[in-house]
N, C-alpha and C positions, 0 to 999 in steps of 0.2 A: 581414714586417708583424707589428707586435705586437699580440697577441690583444686587448688593450683598444682599440685603434685600429680594428680590422677593421669592426666594424659602422658606425662614424661615416664611414669612408672609402667604404664601399658606398653609404651613404645619400647623402653630399655628391657622389658621382660622377653622380647624377641631374641633368640639366640644370634641371628645374624646381625641385628642392630648392636647387641651388646658387644659382640666380638669386633665390629668395626670400630666402636668407640674405643675399646681397649687397645686395639692395634694402632690407632691414631695417637692415643695419649701415651702409651709405653713404648711403643715400638716404631714411631716416626711414620707411621703408615704401612710398614711392612706386614704382610699377611702371616703373623706367627701364630696367633690364635685362631682356630677354626670354629665355626658355629657348632659343628658336630662334636667339639671336645667339651661342651659346656653342659652342665646339668643344673637344675634348679636347686637351690638351697632354701631352707625354711627362713623366711625373713624375720620370724620371732625367735628369740632365745631367752631362756630362763636361767636365772642364777640365785643362789641363796647368800644373802649378807645380812649382818646384824640380826639373824634369826629368822629373817623374813624372805619370801620368795619374791623375786623382782622379775619384770619382763622388759626386754628391749626389742625394738623393731627397726630393721633396716628398709630403706626404699626399695632396692634390688640387690639381690645376692645370688651368686652363682659359683659353682666349683668347676675348676678347669682340670680335666682329667685326661691322662694319656693312658689308655687301657684301664688297668685297675688301680693306677698310680694317681693320687691326688696331687697335682702339680701345685695349685694355689687356690685360694678362695678370694674371690674379687667382689666387692660391694661398691654400689654408687649411693651417694647421699646427695640428693638435689637440694640446692639452696637458692633463694632469692635475695637473701641478705647474709652479710658476713656474721658468723658465729664463732667468737674466739675459743669455745669449749669444744667445737667440732672435732679437732684431732684426737682428744681425749675420749670422746664418744666412739669414733671409729676403732680406736685401739681397743675400746671395750667390746665392740662388735667382733672384732677379728679374734681377739683372745677367747671369746666364748665360742666361736665356731671351731678354732683350732683345739680347744679344750674338748669339744664334743667328738 
């Protein structure tokens, strides 16, 4: 874990903080996602490509559940500088989680 990301990851791992961020960014501040509807998701995912096993790791990831139904998988990737490849990385993270 990079030193500069450590405090962000710790803070965002709390369900109440995570849900507040999601509600602001996705729902214009309306309280749609409750902290009690979140469960931790493994930040590491493994996949096989080109005959080799690969590992990818997200900063913070949670499942939004309503009862036994998984509504969505939501992840955060903290950045201090722009990375033009980030959308592709996030698509890979999301695809691996939905595949699991």
